C-alpha positions in Angstrom: 17.7 15.9 17.2 18.9 17.5 20.0 21.8 15.7 20.5 23.5 16.9 17.2 25.4 20.0 17.3 25.3 22.6 14.6 28.0 24.2 12.5 29.9 27.1 14.2 28.9 29.8 11.7 26.3 30.0 9.0 25.7 32.3 6.5 22.4 33.3 4.2 21.8 30.7 1.3 20.0 33.1 -0.7 17.7 30.0 -1.5 14.1 30.3 0.3 13.4 26.6 1.1 17.1 26.4 2.4 17.7 29.4 4.3 20.8 29.5 6.4 23.7 27.1 5.2 27.3 26.5 7.3 29.6 29.3 6.1 32.1 27.0 4.2 29.6 25.2 2.3 29.5 26.3 -1.4 26.7 27.0 -4.0 26.1 24.2 -6.2 23.9 23.5 -9.3 23.1 20.4 -11.1 24.0 21.7 -14.3 27.4 22.7 -12.8 28.4 19.9 -10.7 27.0 16.8 -12.1 26.8 14.8 -15.5 23.1 13.5 -16.1 21.7 10.9 -18.5 18.1 10.1 -19.2 17.2 6.6 -20.5 14.7 5.3 -22.6 12.5 2.1 -23.5 13.0 0.2 -26.4 10.0 -1.1 -28.3 8.5 -3.5 -26.3 6.9 -5.3 -29.1 10.2 -5.9 -30.9 11.6 -9.2 -28.7 14.9 -8.7 -30.5 15.8 -5.8 -28.4 15.0 -7.9 -25.1 16.8 -10.8 -23.5 20.4 -9.7 -24.3 23.6 -8.9 -22.0 23.1 -5.6 -21.3 21.4 -4.3 -17.8 18.6 -2.3 -18.0 17.0 -0.6 -15.1 13.1 0.0 -14.8 11.4 1.4 -11.9 11.0 -2.1 -10.4 14.8 -2.6 -10.3 14.8 0.8 -7.9 13.5 -1.3 -4.9 16.9 -2.6 -4.3 19.4 -0.1 -2.7 22.2 -1.3 -4.8 21.7 -2.8 -8.4 24.0 -5.3 -9.7 21.8 -7.4 -12.1 18.4 -6.0 -13.6 15.3 -7.8 -14.0 15.1 -7.3 -17.6 18.3 -7.1 -20.0 18.6 -5.4 -23.6 20.4 -6.5 -26.7 23.3 -5.2 -28.9 20.8 -4.2 -31.3 18.5 -2.0 -29.0 21.7 -0.3 -28.2 23.3 0.5 -31.3 19.5 1.8 -32.7 18.5 3.5 -30.0 22.3 5.2 -29.3 21.3 5.6 -25.6 24.0 6.4 -22.8 25.1 3.9 -20.6 25.7 4.9 -16.9 29.0 3.8 -15.7 29.1 1.8 -12.2 29.0 3.9 -9.2 26.3 6.0 -10.7 23.3 7.2 -8.7 19.9 6.6 -10.3 16.7 8.7 -9.4 13.2 8.1 -10.5 11.8 11.6 -11.7 8.3 10.4 -13.8 5.0 9.3 -12.2 7.1 7.8 -8.9 9.5 10.7 -8.0 12.1 10.1 -5.4 13.2 6.4 -5.6 17.0 5.8 -5.9 19.6 3.2 -6.0 23.2 2.8 -6.6 24.8 1.1 -9.7 27.4 -1.8 -9.1 27.4 -2.5 -12.9 27.2 -0.3 -15.8 23.5 -0.1 -17.0 21.0 1.6 -19.3 17.7 2.7 -17.9 14.1 3.6 -18.9 13.0 7.1 -19.8 11.4 7.7 -16.1 15.1 7.4 -14.6 18.0 10.0 -14.5 21.7 8.6 -14.0 23.9 11.0 -12.0 27.5 9.8 -13.1 30.5 9.6 -10.4 32.7 12.8 -10.4 35.3 14.4 -8.0 32.5 17.4 -7.0 29.6 15.5 -5.5 30.0 12.2 -3.5 27.4 9.6 -5.1 26.7 8.3 -1.4 26.0 11.8 -0.1 23.9 12.5 -3.2 21.7 9.6 -2.9 20.2 11.4 0.3 20.3 14.7 -1.0 18.8 14.1 -4.4 15.4 13.1 -2.9 15.7 16.2 -0.6 16.5 18.6 -3.2 15.2 18.1 -6.6 11.4 17.5 -5.7 11.6 21.2 -4.8 12.2 22.0 -8.3 9.2 20.1 -9.6 6.1 21.6 -11.4 2.6 20.8 -11.2 1.3 19.4 -14.4 -2.5 19.8 -15.5 -3.7 17.0 -13.6 -1.8 18.6 -10.5 0.7 15.8 -10.1 4.3 16.5 -9.4 6.4 17.2 -12.8 10.2 17.1 -13.2 12.0 16.9 -16.5 15.9 17.4 -17.6 15.4 21.0 -17.5 14.0 21.5 -14.2 16.5 19.0 -12.7 19.6 21.0 -14.1 18.3 24.0 -12.9 18.3 22.9 -9.1 20.6 24.9 -7.0 21.8 23.6 -3.7 24.7 23.8 -1.1 27.3 21.2 -0.3 30.4 21.0 1.4 33.9 19.4 0.3 33.7 16.1 -1.4 35.5 14.7 1.8 33.0 16.1 4.1 30.0 14.8 1.8 31.4 11.5 2.2 31.8 11.9 6.3 28.0 12.6 6.4 27.1 10.2 3.8 28.5 7.8 6.6 26.9 9.3 9.2 23.7 9.1 7.5 24.5 5.4 6.7 24.6 4.0 10.1 21.7 6.3 11.5 19.4 5.3 8.8 20.4 1.6 9.1 19.5 1.9 12.6 16.1 3.3 12.0 15.5 1.0 9.0 15.9 -2.1 11.6 13.4 -0.7 14.0 11.2 -0.3 11.2 11.7 -3.9 9.9 11.2 -5.1 13.4 8.2 -3.3 14.3 6.5 -4.4 10.6 7.5 -8.2 11.5 5.7 -7.5 14.8 2.8 -6.5 13.0 2.6 -9.1 10.7 2.9 -11.6 13.6 -0.2 -9.7 15.3 -2.2 -10.0 12.1 -1.4 -13.6 11.8 -2.3 -14.2 15.6 -5.8 -12.3 15.1 -6.6 -14.4 12.0 -6.0 -17.5 13.8 -8.0 -16.5 16.4 -11.1 -16.0 14.3 -10.2 -19.1 12.1 -10.5 -21.0 15.5 -13.4 -19.5 17.2 -15.5 -19.6 14.1 -14.7 -23.6 13.6 -14.2 -24.5 17.0 -15.3 -22.4 19.6 -14.1 -21.5 22.9 -14.2 -24.6 25.0 -11.0 -26.1 24.5 -12.5 -29.4 26.1 -15.5 -29.8 23.8 -16.2 -33.0 22.3 -15.9 -32.7 18.3 -17.4 -34.3 15.2 -16.7 -34.4 11.6 -18.5 -31.5 9.8 -18.5 -33.3 6.8 -17.4 -30.0 4.8 -14.1 -30.0 3.8 -13.0 -26.1 4.6 -14.7 -26.4 8.0 -13.2 -29.8 9.3 -14.1 -30.9 12.9 -16.6 -28.8 14.9 -18.3 -29.0 18.3 -20.9 -32.0 18.8 -23.7 -29.7 19.5 -23.0 -27.4 16.6 -25.3 -27.7 13.5 -24.1 -27.2 9.6 -26.3 -25.3 7.3 -26.3 -23.2 4.4 -26.2 -19.5 4.6 -29.6 -19.2 3.2 -31.3 -21.1 6.0 -30.8 -18.5 8.5 -29.8 -15.2 6.6 -31.4 -13.3 3.8 -28.6 -12.7 1.3 -29.6 -10.5 -1.6 -27.5 -9.1 -4.6 -27.4 -5.4 -5.2 -28.8 -3.4 -8.2 -27.3 -2.8 -11.2 -25.9 0.9 -11.9 -28.9 2.8 -13.4 -27.2 6.0 -15.0 -30.4 7.9 -16.1 -33.8 8.1 -15.0 -36.6 5.7 -16.6 -39.5 7.1 -15.1 -40.7 10.5 -13.6 -40.8 8.7 -10.0 -37.1 7.9 -10.2 -34.7 9.9 -8.1 -30.7 10.0 -7.6 -29.8 8.5 -4.3 -26.5 7.2 -2.9 -25.2 3.7 -2.9 -22.5 1.2 -1.6 -20.4 -0.4 -4.2 -17.4 -2.7 -3.3 -14.9 0.2 -3.2 -16.8 1.5 0.1 -16.7 -1.9 1.7 -13.6 -2.5 3.1 -12.6 -5.6 5.9 -14.4 -4.6 8.9 -15.4 -1.0 8.0 -17.5 1.2 5.4 -16.1 3.9 3.7 -18.4 6.8 3.9 -16.0 9.6 2.1 -16.7 8.4 -1.3 -20.4 7.6 -2.0 -21.6 8.0 -5.6 -25.2 8.5 -6.9 -27.2 6.6 -9.1 -31.2 6.7 -10.4 -33.4 4.3 -8.3 -37.3 4.0 -8.2 -39.2 3.9 -5.0 -39.4 0.1 -5.0 -35.5 -0.2 -5.8 -35.0 2.2 -2.7 -37.3 -0.3 -0.6 -35.9 -3.7 -2.2 -32.2 -2.5 -2.1 -32.2 -0.7 1.2 -29.2 -0.5 3.6 -30.0 -0.2 7.1 -27.4 0.0 10.4 -26.6 -3.6 11.4 -26.6 -4.9 7.7 -23.5 -7.0 6.8 -22.1 -5.9 3.1 -19.9 -8.8 1.1 -18.0 -8.1 -1.9 -19.5 -10.3 -4.8 -16.3 -9.4 -7.1 -12.7 -8.4 -6.7 -11.6 -8.9 -3.1 -14.2 -11.5 -3.2 -16.0 -12.0 0.4 -14.3 -8.5 1.8 -17.2 -7.8 4.5 -18.3 -5.1 6.8 -21.1 -4.5 8.8 -22.7 -1.0 8.5 -22.3 0.5 11.9 -23.7 3.8 11.7 -27.3 5.0 10.2 -26.6 5.4 6.5 -27.5 8.5 4.5 -31.2 8.6 3.7 -32.3 6.1 0.6 -29.1 4.6 0.8 -28.7 1.4 -1.4 -26.1 -1.1 -2.7 -25.0 -2.0 -6.1 -25.0 -5.4 -7.6 -20.7 -5.7 -6.7 -21.8 -6.7 -3.3 -24.2 -8.6 -1.3 -26.4 -7.5 1.8 -26.8 -9.9 4.3 -29.8 -10.0 7.0 -30.5 -12.5 10.0 -33.9 -13.9 9.7 -33.7 -15.0 13.2 -31.5 -15.3 16.4 -28.2 -15.5 14.4 -26.0 -12.4 14.2 -24.5 -11.4 11.0 -21.1 -10.9 12.5 -20.8 -14.4 12.5 -21.2 -14.5 8.7 -18.3 -11.7 8.5 -15.7 -13.8 10.4 -16.6 -16.7 8.3 -15.7 -14.6 5.4 -12.4 -13.4 6.9 -11.8 -17.1 7.5 -12.4 -18.0 3.7 -10.3 -15.2 2.5 -7.3 -16.0 4.8 -7.3 -20.2 4.3 -8.0 -19.0 0.6 -11.1 -21.4 0.5 -12.9 -19.0 -1.1 -10.9 -19.4 -4.4 -11.6 -23.2 -4.5 -15.2 -22.2 -3.8 -15.6 -19.8 -6.3 -13.3 -21.5 -8.9 -10.4 -19.2 -9.5 -9.6 -20.8 -12.7 -12.0 -18.1 -14.2 -12.7 -14.4 -12.9 -13.8 -14.9 -9.4 -17.4 -14.0 -8.5 -19.2 -14.8 -5.3 -22.4 -15.4 -6.7 -25.7 -15.2 -4.9 -26.3 -19.1 -5.3 -22.5 -19.7 -4.2 -23.3 -17.5 -0.9 -26.7 -18.9 -0.4 -25.8 -22.4 -0.6 -22.4 -22.2 1.6 -22.3 -24.5 4.6 -21.3 -22.7 7.6 -21.0 -23.9 11.1 -23.5 -22.5 13.6 -23.5 -23.0 17.1 -26.6 -22.1 19.6 -27.6 -18.5 19.2 -26.4 -17.8 22.7 -23.0 -19.3 22.2 -22.6 -17.8 19.0 -23.2 -14.4 20.4 -20.6 -15.3 23.6 -18.0 -15.9 20.9 -18.6 -12.9 18.8 -18.3 -10.8 22.1 -15.0 -12.6 22.9 -13.6 -12.0 19.3 -14.7 -8.6 19.3 -12.9 -7.7 22.8 -9.7 -9.6 21.5 -9.6 -8.3 18.0 -10.0 -4.9 19.4 -7.1 -5.5 21.9 -4.7 -6.7 18.8 -5.8 -3.9 16.9 -4.9 -1.4 19.5 -1.3 -3.2 19.4 -1.1 -3.0 15.9 -2.2 0.9 15.5 0.2 1.5 18.2 3.0 -0.1 16.4 1.9 1.6 12.8 2.1 5.1 14.8 5.8 4.2 15.9 6.6 3.1 12.1 5.3 6.4 10.9 7.3 8.7 13.7 10.3 6.5 12.9 10.1 7.4 9.0 9.2 10.9 9.9 12.6 11.2 12.3 14.4 9.4 9.2 13.4 12.0 6.6 14.2 15.1 9.1 17.2 13.9 9.9 18.3 13.5 6.1 17.1 16.7 5.4 19.1 18.3 8.4 21.8 16.7 7.3 22.2 17.6 3.7 20.9 21.1 3.9 23.7 21.7 6.7 21.5 22.0 9.8 23.6 19.7 11.8 27.1 18.7 11.9 27.9 15.1 11.5 31.7 15.6 11.4 33.2 13.3 13.6 30.3 11.3 14.1 31.3 7.7 14.6 
């Protein structure tokens, strides 16, 4: 932010986290300079309170920068019985419970739930300035609760001290912030869309490779399987169980049942993410020597989720902990011969992106990718040498795309950090935005 000048003179604020402030800025306090109300939630079991004409803001509504209509509305009965305060149009809403720091301006009068504070428009604090300042100032006054989470309440918010210039200068700062944050937000949106397109390209590449191969001139035939479609004439279609060993894991055993049982680490659905194994949250269960042998996990195994995000899959690429096994929320896949397990992982990605997995697992009920369904799954199989070539090509191209995605994500992170730092500098007087157009 070296392109922005500082104010000509500063003074000590007396507030440790602020430090120096412009000499002409004045000490403020929420209790002195702002009118705040806290909302409430009518009894959700009483439908007579809902479906009325009054806007009622919940956290879900704060995803919009400005609020004209709310997702839910309350009735006159709710208003009469709860006797809550209606925030006027122009108020700034701030979430202070559970999710701290979401803001929105009201375009129409509204009531709010109990997790939202409404700051009313006034002649001391410009609400467009406050929408930026509040997320910098109020979290500084939070306390830790017994769960070590940040806690804010009305008393803590009212105690918040800060410095601010005149109302007109606040408006000038807010206008400059609007312009710069809009520019940054547009760049973030553009890069986010670029990432989405890259992910779509990545998946399209995988789908085409595992169902059509890499040779654009190869003759095709009908596979006879709806989710596969046409495949190269020399490929075969066979159930997974013909060429792979698929085994569902061990049910959780919370205690020893024999003196030979020991506690061992195990993988579960949460540790199996797409194309990666999470090693940082490994839990333990009791298992017998036979269990350890039967449900062992080795480098090169493919693990597939049986429930939850069904068919999410990853290959174990590092030697696992000693005696590592796997829970019955995942399947372990091992090749019976020349075919690689990476091929099955790519097929799982195709099934998920095309949503065919929901059809195969009957999404009308709770989805489970049972052993029978996995083992009998018909899959396209090129000759082993061609399969290896396709897998290598996919690894190279997906790695290239992943690098582009990573670079774009890093850029977004830096843009968001710049946005946050710019706002903080502006609302604490570390840069002078007067005269900025």
